[in-house]
RODO-2510 file (C-alpha; in nm, 4 decimals, decimal comma):
residues 215
     n   res          X          Y          Z
     1     m     0,2818     0,2454    -1,8311
     2     i     0,0596     0,5319    -1,9419
     3     i    -0,2068     0,6854    -1,7174
     4     s    -0,4236     0,9583    -1,8699
     5     v    -0,6350     1,1874    -1,6537
     6     l    -0,9111     1,3185    -1,8775
     7     s    -1,2301     1,5191    -1,8393
     8     q    -1,5236     1,6549    -2,0346
     9     k    -1,5093     1,9889    -1,8527
    10     g    -1,2777     2,1898    -1,6350
    11     g    -1,2833     2,2382    -1,2603
    12     v    -1,3353     1,8774    -1,1533
    13     g    -0,9840     1,8044    -1,0232
    14     k    -0,8125     1,6626    -1,3314
    15     s    -0,4777     1,8342    -1,2820
    16     t    -0,4923     1,7721    -0,9080
    17     l    -0,5081     1,3984    -0,9717
    18     a    -0,2420     1,4018    -1,2453
    19     r     0,0052     1,5802    -1,0172
    20     g    -0,0733     1,3540    -0,7226
    21     i    -0,0232     1,0406    -0,9332
    22     a     0,3126     1,1659    -1,0575
    23     v     0,4417     1,2541    -0,7107
    24     e     0,3399     0,9260    -0,5495
    25     f     0,4898     0,7107    -0,8252
    26     v     0,8176     0,9038    -0,8131
    27     k     0,8278     0,8569    -0,4361
    28     n     0,7958     0,4827    -0,5003
    29     g     1,0958     0,4716    -0,7299
    30     w     0,9360     0,5155    -1,0726
    31     d     1,0859     0,7333    -1,3439
    32     v     0,7866     0,9563    -1,4241
    33     h     0,7186     1,2157    -1,6926
    34     v     0,4063     1,4343    -1,7023
    35     a     0,2600     1,5537    -2,0310
    36     d     0,0577     1,8747    -1,9929
    37     m    -0,1852     1,8956    -2,2865
    38     d    -0,3365     2,2335    -2,1942
    39     t    -0,1362     2,4649    -2,4192
    40     t    -0,3383     2,7679    -2,3081
    41     q    -0,3071     2,7473    -1,9298
    42     q     0,0009     2,5240    -1,8983
    43     s    -0,1012     2,4921    -1,5338
    44     t     0,0803     2,1685    -1,4578
    45     v     0,4017     2,2861    -1,6251
    46     n     0,3776     2,6010    -1,4127
    47     w     0,3103     2,3920    -1,1011
    48     a     0,6224     2,1822    -1,1648
    49     e     0,8246     2,5021    -1,2029
    50     r     0,6895     2,6358    -0,8715
    51     r     0,7837     2,3061    -0,7115
    52     d     1,1408     2,3284    -0,8435
    53     a     1,1703     2,6939    -0,7438
    54     i     1,1313     2,6061    -0,3761
    55     a     1,3213     2,2762    -0,4108
    56     v     1,0349     2,0443    -0,3171
    57     e     1,1396     1,6809    -0,3417
    58     p     1,0838     1,4822    -0,5436
    59     s     1,1177     1,7013    -0,8507
    60     i     0,8618     1,6239    -1,1228
    61     d     0,9661     1,6068    -1,4882
    62     c     0,6964     1,7839    -1,6911
    63     a     0,6601     1,9295    -2,0380
    64     m     0,3859     2,0697    -2,2604
    65     y     0,2597     1,8808    -2,5667
    66     r     0,0408     2,0020    -2,8504
    67     n    -0,0843     1,6700    -2,9857
    68     p    -0,1457     1,3189    -2,8545
    69     q     0,1054     1,1536    -3,0874
    70     s     0,4027     1,3443    -2,9484
    71     a     0,2761     1,3055    -2,5918
    72     l     0,2347     0,9286    -2,6195
    73     r     0,5839     0,8921    -2,7663
    74     a     0,7219     1,0356    -2,4413
    75     i     0,6747     0,6924    -2,2821
    76     g     1,0122     0,6149    -2,4347
    77     r     1,1786     0,8405    -2,1783
    78     c     1,0209     0,7080    -1,8577
    79     d     0,8633     0,4181    -1,6688
    80     l     0,5335     0,6010    -1,6246
    81     l     0,3830     0,8683    -1,8459
    82     v     0,1080     1,0698    -1,6767
    83     i    -0,1041     1,2686    -1,9202
    84     d    -0,2888     1,5737    -1,7900
    85     g    -0,5493     1,6238    -2,0618
    86     t    -0,7197     1,9398    -2,1796
    87     p    -1,0065     2,0810    -1,9688
    88     y    -1,2537     1,9712    -2,2366
    89     a    -1,2946     1,6627    -2,4515
    90     t    -1,1784     1,6597    -2,8148
    91     q    -1,0700     1,3998    -3,0683
    92     d    -0,7294     1,4221    -2,9014
    93     t    -0,8941     1,3002    -2,5811
    94     k    -1,0047     0,9810    -2,7574
    95     d    -0,6578     0,9294    -2,9066
    96     l    -0,4931     0,9718    -2,5671
    97     a    -0,7384     0,7308    -2,4063
    98     a    -0,6838     0,4689    -2,6751
    99     g    -0,3089     0,4791    -2,6131
   100     s    -0,3301     0,4570    -2,2344
   101     d    -0,3134     0,1661    -1,9940
   102     l    -0,5539     0,3434    -1,7590
   103     v    -0,7905     0,6369    -1,8029
   104     v    -0,8826     0,8273    -1,4878
   105     i    -1,1911     1,0504    -1,5071
   106     p    -1,2603     1,2850    -1,2138
   107     t    -1,6140     1,4006    -1,1406
   108     g    -1,7966     1,6186    -0,8943
   109     i    -2,1214     1,5191    -0,7240
   110     t    -2,3562     1,7565    -0,9095
   111     h    -2,5458     1,6530    -1,2207
   112     d    -2,3563     1,9204    -1,4140
   113     d    -2,0314     1,7391    -1,3301
   114     l    -2,1407     1,3764    -1,3212
   115     e    -2,3388     1,3564    -1,6442
   116     p    -2,0562     1,4900    -1,8677
   117     s    -1,8101     1,2552    -1,6958
   118     l    -2,0303     0,9528    -1,7567
   119     r    -2,0901     1,0566    -2,1161
   120     l    -1,7165     1,0861    -2,1687
   121     a    -1,6544     0,7430    -2,0188
   122     q    -1,9231     0,5918    -2,2392
   123     e    -1,7929     0,7699    -2,5484
   124     l    -1,4421     0,6386    -2,4867
   125     t    -1,5702     0,2806    -2,4727
   126     i    -1,7734     0,3200    -2,7925
   127     k    -1,5633     0,5491    -3,0119
   128     a    -1,2106     0,4931    -2,8800
   129     f    -1,2648     0,1225    -2,8023
   130     v    -1,1305     0,1613    -2,4491
   131     p    -1,2429    -0,1355    -2,2339
   132     k    -1,4415    -0,0433    -1,9257
   133     s    -1,1768    -0,2239    -1,7221
   134     k    -0,9291     0,0496    -1,8187
   135     i    -1,1489     0,3359    -1,6979
   136     l    -1,1620     0,4513    -1,3369
   137     l    -1,3797     0,7367    -1,2142
   138     v    -1,2905     0,9330    -0,9019
   139     v    -1,5383     1,1450    -0,7057
   140     m    -1,3806     1,4816    -0,6266
   141     k    -1,4486     1,7999    -0,4315
   142     v    -1,7137     1,6623    -0,1981
   143     p    -1,8289     1,9356     0,0441
   144     e    -1,8544     1,8911     0,4192
   145     s    -2,1518     1,6753     0,5149
   146     g    -2,1609     1,5556     0,1541
   147     d    -2,0951     1,1876     0,2225
   148     k    -2,4500     1,0889     0,1285
   149     e    -2,4197     1,2682    -0,2054
   150     a    -2,0790     1,1091    -0,2657
   151     m    -2,2236     0,7636    -0,2069
   152     s    -2,5114     0,8405    -0,4413
   153     t    -2,2647     0,9567    -0,7066
   154     k    -2,0672     0,6346    -0,6697
   155     s    -2,3861     0,4304    -0,7088
   156     s    -2,4780     0,6184    -1,0262
   157     i    -2,1353     0,5480    -1,1743
   158     q    -2,1649     0,1790    -1,0908
   159     d    -2,5139     0,1700    -1,2422
   160     w    -2,3531     0,2759    -1,5708
   161     g    -2,1172    -0,0196    -1,5435
   162     f    -1,8000     0,1748    -1,4618
   163     t    -1,5543     0,1305    -1,1772
   164     v    -1,5233     0,4088    -0,9212
   165     a    -1,2607     0,4560    -0,6503
   166     d    -1,3851     0,3650    -0,3026
   167     s    -1,2618     0,6893    -0,1441
   168     w    -1,3587     1,0364    -0,2523
   169     m    -1,1786     1,3685    -0,2359
   170     p    -1,3244     1,6214     0,0089
   171     f    -1,3358     1,9883    -0,0834
   172     r    -1,0840     2,1631     0,1394
   173     t    -0,8984     2,4886     0,0777
   174     a    -0,5802     2,3206     0,2036
   175     y    -0,5589     2,1179    -0,1172
   176     g    -0,5719     2,4309    -0,3306
   177     k    -0,3162     2,6085    -0,1143
   178     a    -0,0805     2,3120    -0,1417
   179     m    -0,1135     2,3127    -0,5204
   180     d    -0,0502     2,6869    -0,5387
   181     a     0,2729     2,6393    -0,3463
   182     g     0,4012     2,3569    -0,5670
   183     y     0,2904     2,0625    -0,3548
   184     s     0,0556     1,7785    -0,4443
   185     m    -0,2763     1,6583    -0,3037
   186     s    -0,0939     1,4241    -0,0629
   187     e     0,1480     1,6919     0,0584
   188     t    -0,0746     1,9336     0,2502
   189     r    -0,0044     2,0463     0,6067
   190     f    -0,2747     1,8122     0,7375
   191     t    -0,2168     1,4421     0,7950
   192     t    -0,5828     1,3440     0,7610
   193     l    -0,6141     1,5173     0,4233
   194     n    -0,2932     1,3554     0,3019
   195     e    -0,4198     1,0149     0,4092
   196     r    -0,7479     1,0713     0,2251
   197     a    -0,5614     1,1722    -0,0891
   198     g    -0,3254     0,8795    -0,0469
   199     s    -0,6112     0,6293    -0,0445
   200     i    -0,7351     0,7636    -0,3782
   201     l    -0,3879     0,7564    -0,5315
   202     s    -0,3353     0,4014    -0,4054
   203     a    -0,6579     0,2951    -0,5762
   204     i    -0,5386     0,4474    -0,9020
   205     a    -0,1990     0,2772    -0,8739
   206     g    -0,3620    -0,0561    -0,7989
   207     r    -0,5976    -0,0262    -1,0936
   208     a    -0,3137     0,0714    -1,3288
   209     t    -0,1046    -0,2235    -1,2171
   210     a    -0,3971    -0,4596    -1,2659
   211     t    -0,4521    -0,3410    -1,6240
   212     q    -0,0862    -0,4061    -1,7052
   213     e    -0,0986    -0,7548    -1,5575
   214     t    -0,3872    -0,8454    -1,7900
   215     k    -0,2054    -0,7296    -2,1065
***
């Protein structure tokens, strides 16, 4: 199975989701490999190294890739390949999406975040021939008292004909601190935040499994 986490712009939680997906699938017995496509920042490769340095279990197998062809071939070494795309959309983004069983697109609640995410989703259906059923949007970084805006964002996504995860990711510094230390979005010091992250990751896992069952 291949799950790609892709975005039109940076700062919307793409790598956060990719790392969380990898950790939760490994915890459930899957052999997982993460392909970090950001050759400049290499942030997910660096995160995996931080995780290993303090011996956080489970360890996450991660490597950097310069092109979609080599990244997609990595499925031969694992049960699940999680692709952490570049922080901007390119032709490689379309190639990765076309080769994936599920494309996850994170978005914030502002127009500056939502509109590029919706455009990317639409472009993938038109130019990369990715069925809408294989695209899942996730609302990320919702501020306190932002539930109304999160619901409005979900409605806008559904109006465009795309599926969106029921839960959304709140903006909390604890998530960032966990990531800095080598942990994932479901491994913070706070049970409620971990449960919120877990509900999002469960939705992604369920959607990915459903796409495979329809192949």
